[in-house]
N, C-alpha and C positions, 0 to 999 in steps of 0.2 A: 138551439140549446135554451133551456129554460134559464129564467133569471136565478142568480145564486148570490147569497151573502154568506160568506165564511167568517164567522168571528173567532179569532184566536185567543186561547186563554191558556194561563199556566203560571206557576210560580215563579220569582225573580230567579233567572239564571238557567230556565228550562230550555230556552231556545226559541222565544217568541219572535225576536228580532231577525234571527237567521232564518225562520220559518217565512216571515214577511218578505225577506230578500228573494227567497225561492219564488214565491209568486211574482214579485216584481220582474225577476228575471225571465218569467213567463208573459210579461206585458200586461199583467193583471194589475188593475189599480189596488192600491192599498191606501186605507185612510188609518191613521194613527188617533187612538183616543186622546193620547198625550198632547198632540198638536193643539187641541182646543185650550190647553192651558197657555200655550205659547201665543195664540191668536188673542186669547183674553187679555194677556198681559200688554200686549203690543197696543191694543184698543185702549187700556188704561194709561197707557205710555209709561209702564212700570219696566224695569230692567229685569232681564232672565236672570234668576239666581234660585239657589235652592229655597231660600226664605220666601222669596215672592211667589215661587211655583206653589209651595205649601200653603200660603195665605190665599192663592186664588182658587186651589182646589178645594179647600175648606169653605171658603166664601160661596163657590157655585153650589157645592152640595148643600149647605144651608139655605140658599135661595130656591133651589129646584129640588132637592131631595136626593136620595142616592142613585137615581136614574139621570142625574145632571148630565153626565158625559154622553149618554145615549141620545137625550134631548138634543144636546148641542150637536152631535154629529150627523143627526137624522137628514138635514137639509144636504149635507154633503154626499150622503148615501144616495138620496133621490137623484141628485143631479149626476152623479157617477154612473147610475143604472140606467140613464138615458143615453149614455154613450157606450156602455159595456154591458155584458150579460152577467159577468162576475165582479164583486167586489170583495176584498178581503179587508176585514177590521182587525187592526193589531191593538191589543191590549183590553179586551173585555175584562172588566173587573168584577162588578158587583151582580149579585142576585137580582137586584132591581133593573140594573141596566139589561140583564138577560130579558126579564120579564116585559120589560117596554118595547124591546125589538122584536121579540117572538111574537108579541101582539100585533105590532104593525107590518111584519113582513112574514108571510107565510112560508118563504123560501130561505128562512134564516137557520144557518148550520153551525155548530159550535166544534171547534177542533181544538182539544187539549194537547198541549206540548208538555210531556210529562218527563221529569229527571229526578231521582231520588235527591233528598237533602244534601247528602255526601258529595254527589256529583255536582249540584247547583253551587254549593257552598265553596268549592274548589274553583269553578267557572268565575263566580264572583268576586273571589280573593285575587284571581290574576288578571281580571279585565282591566283595560287601560282606563276606561270611562267610570268614574265612580267606583272604584273597588271597595269591598266590603269585608270585614273580618269574619270569622264564622259567627262570632257573637252578634255582630251588626245585621248579618244575613238572617239569622233565627230570629231575631228582634222584628226585622221586616217582614218575614213570613206570618208570625204571629199579628202584627198591626194589619196586615193584608186580609187574614182570615177573620179576624175580630171586629175590625172596624170597617172593613170595606166589603164584607160579606161575600168573599172571593170563592169560597168552598163550593157554594151552589153550582155556579157555572161549570167548574172543573167536574163535580160530580155528575152531572147530567149531560155532559158533552156527548155529542153524537158520534164522534170519532176521537180516539186517543192514539198519539203516536210517542213512543217511548224514544227518547233522546239521550241513551247513555254511550253510544259509540262516537264514530267520528263524523265530521260533517258531510263526508260522501255517503255514509249510511243514512244519516238524517235525509238527505236530498234523495237518497233511493227510496226509502220508506214514504216519502211525500210524493214523489212521482207516482208510486203504485196507488197512493190514496186519490192524487189528482185525476188519475185516469178512471177511477171509480166514480169520483164526484161528477167529472164531465159526461160520463155515460149514464147516469142516472136522470 
């Protein structure tokens, strides 16, 4: 099988983390863009907190530009591809990250997980970790689209899976897509 990088993109509550678990259950390595924040804070001996995480993300993007997380995750991608033919990247955000990775890796594929705002906002409201009100969720959507340039990777995704049903529905759709991806 040829090498493949599958980057997951989607708005908050769409099901990116659940999709990442689908791939992990297939013993496919998953690298989280967000882990770069945890690593950076640990290196700086700073506590993991919402305030410190935001500070670090902004600091990193000031220093390296909007492709910062792609730049930071690239060594992990290269290392993982020495051990595996496929790597999944959980949490592609910006257009600049997309452009950076697409230029570096010819076998880079974007998978958009889509759910309507109504569905996502309900999921975000009832989740146990960092629940959001509808207003907070809408505000976060706007911030990700306006400040992180997230719309580009969603619009140009190679594949889109609609996640409006059950977990079983999502996994069935992902299985069909996965078979298509590994056979190409």
